[in-house]
ZAMARGU-4260 file (C-alpha; in steps of 0.2 Angstrom, whole numbers, plus 5000, padded with zeros to 4 digits):
<rodrens>
0) 4879/4866/5174 | 4896/4874/5175 | 4905/4857/5175 | 4898/4853/5158 | 4908/4866/5149
5) 4925/4861/5142 | 4941/4869/5147 | 4941/4882/5134 | 4923/4887/5137 | 4914/4898/5150
10) 4897/4895/5158 | 4886/4908/5152 | 4867/4907/5156 | 4854/4917/5147 | 4837/4922/5155
15) 4823/4916/5145 | 4809/4928/5146 | 4796/4916/5139 | 4799/4902/5152 | 4805/4914/5166
20) 4820/4904/5170 | 4839/4903/5164 | 4844/4892/5150 | 4862/4886/5152 | 4875/4888/5138
25) 4894/4886/5136 | 4902/4900/5127 | 4919/4901/5118 | 4927/4912/5105 | 4937/4927/5103
30) 4927/4938/5115 | 4928/4924/5128 | 4947/4923/5126 | 4948/4942/5127 | 4938/4942/5143
35) 4950/4929/5151 | 4965/4939/5146 | 4958/4955/5154 | 4954/4946/5170 | 4971/4938/5171
40) 4980/4954/5168 | 4969/4966/5178 | 4966/4953/5192 | 4947/4953/5193 | 4933/4939/5194
45) 4917/4939/5184 | 4901/4930/5181 | 4896/4929/5162 | 4878/4931/5156 | 4870/4932/5139
50) 4859/4947/5136 | 4841/4941/5138 | 4834/4950/5122 | 4848/4945/5111 | 4851/4963/5105
55) 4867/4974/5105 | 4857/4989/5109 | 4845/5001/5101 | 4836/5017/5107 | 4818/5013/5104
60) 4801/5020/5109 | 4790/5010/5122 | 4775/5018/5114 | 4772/5033/5103 | 4770/5046/5118
65) 4782/5037/5130 | 4801/5040/5132 | 4814/5031/5122 | 4824/5017/5131 | 4839/5007/5127
70) 4838/4989/5123 | 4851/4975/5123 | 4868/4976/5130 | 4868/4995/5130 | 4852/4995/5140
75) 4859/4983/5153 | 4874/4995/5155 | 4863/5010/5156 | 4851/5002/5169 | 4866/4996/5179
80) 4861/4978/5178 | 4879/4973/5173 | 4896/4981/5175 | 4904/4978/5158 | 4901/4971/5141
85) 4913/4961/5130 | 4906/4960/5112 | 4908/4965/5094 | 4898/4981/5098 | 4899/4995/5085
90) 4903/5012/5093 | 4892/5025/5086 | 4888/5043/5092 | 4871/5038/5100 | 4879/5024/5111
95) 4894/5035/5115 | 4883/5047/5124 | 4877/5035/5137 | 4892/5022/5138 | 4911/5023/5137
100) 4920/5012/5125 | 4937/5005/5127 | 4949/5004/5113 | 4941/4993/5099 | 4949/4976/5095
105) 4943/4977/5077 | 4941/4991/5065 | 4928/4989/5051 | 4923/5001/5037 | 4908/5001/5025
110) 4913/4999/5007 | 4903/4998/4991 | 4906/4983/4979 | 4904/4985/4961 | 4909/4975/4945
115) 4926/4980/4939 | 4924/4989/4922 | 4935/4984/4908 | 4950/4996/4905 | 4950/5005/4889
120) 4967/5009/4882 | 4969/5026/4875 | 4983/5035/4865 | 4990/5043/4881 | 4990/5026/4891
125) 5009/5025/4890 | 5010/5042/4900 | 5001/5035/4915 | 5016/5027/4924 | 5024/5043/4927
130) 5018/5060/4933 | 5017/5076/4922 | 5032/5084/4929 | 5043/5069/4925 | 5037/5069/4907
135) 5040/5088/4906 | 5058/5085/4911 | 5060/5071/4899 | 5052/5081/4885 | 5064/5096/4888
140) 5079/5085/4886 | 5072/5076/4871 | 5070/5093/4862 | 5087/5097/4867 | 5094/5081/4860
145) 5084/5084/4844 | 5091/5101/4842 | 5109/5095/4844 | 5107/5081/4832 | 5099/5092/4819
150) 5114/5104/4820 | 5126/5090/4820 | 5120/5082/4804 | 5113/5096/4795 | 5123/5101/4779
155) 5120/5119/4784 | 5124/5118/4802 | 5139/5110/4811 | 5145/5102/4795 | 5147/5119/4786
160) 5155/5127/4801 | 5169/5113/4802 | 5172/5111/4783 | 5169/5128/4775 | 5175/5145/4782
165) 5164/5149/4797 | 5174/5142/4811 | 5172/5159/4820 | 5153/5155/4821 | 5147/5146/4837
170) 5141/5129/4835 | 5127/5121/4845 | 5134/5109/4858 | 5123/5098/4869 | 5124/5109/4884
175) 5119/5124/4874 | 5104/5114/4867 | 5098/5110/4884 | 5100/5128/4890 | 5090/5134/4875
180) 5076/5121/4878 | 5074/5127/4896 | 5075/5145/4891 | 5061/5142/4878 | 5050/5133/4891
185) 5052/5146/4905 | 5052/5161/4893 | 5069/5168/4898 | 5082/5176/4887 | 5092/5165/4875
190) 5107/5169/4864 | 5101/5175/4847 | 5117/5168/4838 | 5114/5150/4846 | 5101/5145/4832
195) 5107/5149/4815 | 5101/5136/4802 | 5085/5133/4793 | 5081/5115/4799 | 5084/5120/4817
200) 5074/5136/4816 | 5059/5126/4809 | 5060/5114/4823 | 5061/5128/4836 | 5045/5136/4828
205) 5036/5120/4831 | 5042/5118/4849 | 5038/5136/4852 | 5020/5134/4845 | 5017/5119/4856
210) 5023/5128/4872 | 5013/5143/4868 | 4997/5132/4866 | 5001/5123/4882 | 5004/5139/4892
215) 4988/5147/4885 | 4978/5132/4890 | 4985/5132/4908 | 4983/5150/4909 | 4964/5149/4904
220) 4961/5136/4918 | 4967/5149/4931
</rodrens>
């Protein structure tokens, strides 16, 4: 009976195909609240009924040679026995060909769950927080700083220029070292008189060899 349902419930009979009569139920939940809100905003009345076969809707064969028919909620709509369905009904291409879906109230995706694998730390793990371009920028300035410090503390470099008699020779300041590092990386022209002393030349040879191998590796990929 309708009067047996509570205030937050709606009377929703279900046709019993076995006994050929209706079983009475009281329905509540999110879909019921959604139906109430739709009726309140759009100003319409309704009678609620549960689908008799208890299915959402599949396209099945009646027999091997017969046509395919829709069952469940979709079948009720296709056969025009009801006007509207409020249910957690999944929208798929087959159903969309015969019925129209409103905007869904819930989006659900299919995911695959698997056991989390233990992380193995490698020698390059410390590089992972930043992108390769940022590490390249940092490396260029580290090389420039190393060149500047080698020239500054080398007994054959800046020390000899300032204390012997080579004050006319250009010393390697920090800005020149940065310019030289970018010039080597981009293979552009650099001043020949910028690098003068053996420790710096040795370091530059190592840096150039690394850049050559790095460039050759990237060129091979393309």
